[in-house]
TORDREN-285200 format. One record per residue (C-alpha): chain; y, x, z. Coordinates in steps of 0.1 Angstrom, whole numbers, padded with zeros to 4 digits. Layout:
! residues N
SITE c    c2    c1    c3
SITE A     Y     X     Z
...
! end
This chain:
! residues 219
SITE c    c2    c1    c3
SITE A  1367  0876  1262
SITE A  1390  0866  1233
SITE A  1419  0887  1246
SITE A  1399  0918  1254
SITE A  1408  0952  1239
SITE A  1375  0953  1221
SITE A  1380  0920  1203
SITE A  1417  0928  1196
SITE A  1407  0961  1179
SITE A  1382  0944  1156
SITE A  1400  0911  1147
SITE A  1414  0924  1114
SITE A  1398  0944  1087
SITE A  1429  0966  1084
SITE A  1422  0979  1119
SITE A  1386  0991  1111
SITE A  1382  1028  1110
SITE A  1346  1039  1105
SITE A  1354  1075  1113
SITE A  1363  1063  1149
SITE A  1331  1067  1169
SITE A  1342  1044  1197
SITE A  1351  1016  1173
SITE A  1319  1021  1153
SITE A  1299  1016  1185
SITE A  1318  0984  1192
SITE A  1311  0971  1157
SITE A  1274  0979  1162
SITE A  1274  0961  1196
SITE A  1290  0929  1183
SITE A  1274  0927  1148
SITE A  1240  0944  1149
SITE A  1222  0910  1152
SITE A  1247  0890  1132
SITE A  1228  0875  1102
SITE A  1259  0871  1081
SITE A  1266  0908  1084
SITE A  1229  0917  1078
SITE A  1227  0894  1047
SITE A  1260  0909  1034
SITE A  1246  0944  1037
SITE A  1213  0935  1021
SITE A  1230  0917  0992
SITE A  1255  0944  0985
SITE A  1236  0976  0992
SITE A  1199  0971  0994
SITE A  1188  0943  0970
SITE A  1209  0955  0940
SITE A  1191  0989  0941
SITE A  1157  0983  0955
SITE A  1151  0949  0938
SITE A  1168  0956  0905
SITE A  1153  0938  0876
SITE A  1156  0944  0839
SITE A  1156  0919  0810
SITE A  1126  0918  0787
SITE A  1105  0939  0810
SITE A  1072  0924  0823
SITE A  1070  0930  0860
SITE A  1045  0916  0885
SITE A  1031  0924  0919
SITE A  0995  0920  0931
SITE A  1005  0886  0945
SITE A  1015  0874  0910
SITE A  0984  0888  0893
SITE A  0959  0874  0919
SITE A  0973  0839  0917
SITE A  0954  0812  0898
SITE A  0949  0775  0904
SITE A  0911  0778  0909
SITE A  0914  0807  0933
SITE A  0888  0828  0915
SITE A  0896  0865  0922
SITE A  0874  0894  0911
SITE A  0887  0930  0912
SITE A  0878  0966  0919
SITE A  0896  0995  0934
SITE A  0883  1030  0940
SITE A  0903  1034  0972
SITE A  0909  1009  1000
SITE A  0939  1025  1017
SITE A  0962  0996  1008
SITE A  0939  0967  1017
SITE A  0962  0955  1045
SITE A  0989  0945  1020
SITE A  0965  0926  0996
SITE A  0975  0890  0987
SITE A  0962  0864  1013
SITE A  0937  0850  0988
SITE A  0921  0884  0984
SITE A  0896  0897  1010
SITE A  0880  0932  1010
SITE A  0843  0933  1005
SITE A  0820  0961  1015
SITE A  0787  0960  0997
SITE A  0771  0983  1022
SITE A  0775  0957  1049
SITE A  0751  0934  1030
SITE A  0725  0962  1026
SITE A  0727  0959  0988
SITE A  0748  0989  0980
SITE A  0733  1013  0955
SITE A  0739  1050  0953
SITE A  0769  1047  0929
SITE A  0788  1024  0953
SITE A  0779  1046  0982
SITE A  0795  1075  0965
SITE A  0828  1055  0961
SITE A  0833  1054  0998
SITE A  0844  1090  0997
SITE A  0872  1084  0971
SITE A  0899  1081  0998
SITE A  0890  1116  1010
SITE A  0888  1129  0974
SITE A  0923  1117  0967
SITE A  0938  1131  0999
SITE A  0920  1164  0991
SITE A  0934  1165  0956
SITE A  0969  1157  0968
SITE A  0968  1184  0995
SITE A  0955  1211  0972
SITE A  0976  1204  0941
SITE A  1010  1192  0954
SITE A  1034  1221  0949
SITE A  1066  1206  0961
SITE A  1081  1173  0971
SITE A  1118  1167  0966
SITE A  1141  1138  0974
SITE A  1166  1129  0947
SITE A  1200  1133  0962
SITE A  1221  1110  0940
SITE A  1204  1076  0941
SITE A  1232  1061  0920
SITE A  1223  1083  0890
SITE A  1187  1091  0892
SITE A  1186  1109  0858
SITE A  1211  1135  0869
SITE A  1193  1140  0902
SITE A  1160  1144  0884
SITE A  1173  1170  0860
SITE A  1188  1189  0890
SITE A  1155  1188  0909
SITE A  1136  1200  0878
SITE A  1161  1229  0874
SITE A  1155  1239  0910
SITE A  1118  1237  0905
SITE A  1118  1260  0875
SITE A  1140  1286  0892
SITE A  1118  1287  0922
SITE A  1086  1295  0904
SITE A  1073  1317  0876
SITE A  1047  1291  0866
SITE A  1052  1275  0833
SITE A  1057  1237  0830
SITE A  1036  1222  0802
SITE A  1047  1186  0807
SITE A  1071  1165  0827
SITE A  1057  1130  0833
SITE A  1077  1101  0850
SITE A  1046  1085  0864
SITE A  1066  1067  0892
SITE A  1091  1050  0868
SITE A  1120  1068  0884
SITE A  1140  1064  0852
SITE A  1135  1026  0849
SITE A  1168  1010  0838
SITE A  1184  1043  0827
SITE A  1194  1052  0791
SITE A  1163  1072  0781
SITE A  1179  1085  0749
SITE A  1208  1101  0767
SITE A  1185  1114  0795
SITE A  1162  1129  0769
SITE A  1191  1147  0752
SITE A  1204  1160  0786
SITE A  1169  1172  0794
SITE A  1165  1191  0762
SITE A  1199  1206  0765
SITE A  1192  1219  0800
SITE A  1158  1234  0793
SITE A  1159  1261  0766
SITE A  1122  1270  0768
SITE A  1108  1269  0733
SITE A  1075  1255  0747
SITE A  1092  1221  0751
SITE A  1088  1205  0717
SITE A  1104  1172  0725
SITE A  1107  1142  0748
SITE A  1085  1112  0744
SITE A  1100  1079  0755
SITE A  1101  1042  0746
SITE A  1133  1034  0727
SITE A  1142  0998  0734
SITE A  1178  1001  0721
SITE A  1173  1010  0684
SITE A  1137  1012  0672
SITE A  1117  0992  0699
SITE A  1090  1018  0696
SITE A  1076  1050  0712
SITE A  1097  1079  0698
SITE A  1099  1116  0702
SITE A  1133  1133  0704
SITE A  1129  1168  0691
SITE A  1149  1199  0702
SITE A  1167  1198  0669
SITE A  1181  1164  0678
SITE A  1160  1145  0653
SITE A  1144  1113  0667
SITE A  1113  1099  0650
SITE A  1086  1073  0658
SITE A  1058  1090  0677
SITE A  1032  1083  0649
SITE A  1052  1102  0622
SITE A  1068  1129  0643
SITE A  1055  1165  0637
SITE A  1056  1170  0675
SITE A  1023  1159  0688
SITE A  1020  1143  0723
SITE A  0986  1158  0733
! end
């Protein structure tokens, strides 16, 4: 009812106190299926972070790559664990079902197990980055923790998951070299899209040169 205590306690934003558990439960009851509230939350908290885009960067999903007017799709994947999220115009094909699979293709059916086995045997640790607003600081902190927990020497740090996409790679590289005093780290290789528009290596001395002319090799 319009005059109920519940409505009266929520009819003005100045009355909202998210530390009040009773009031928070009332908010959830009234608004948990309200599309305006849901869209506001998505637009202000989820989309800006999870769907962030960057100028002059080529991005595409499998749906973009598989689209063509003629509908001709040919592709190959060594694993089939993500076949349920393939584009609608792509269907999974098993050569063995036709009786025409040769020994090479038969061997590929074990790649799912090979990958799981490699992950289980070689994964040392999995850490969640605490500060999602500044992933570079969180990554450096996680690496510091990793190095203090083990006596094993790190030979390379590779951002294969694009965690640092959108960050200032030059500043991150400087911070990384300042934190790790190990002489085995000769430098940081990254793509400099602010000054040189080229792959560069930032050396421990602070000198930054294009990869092809830097004395620090990337092998």
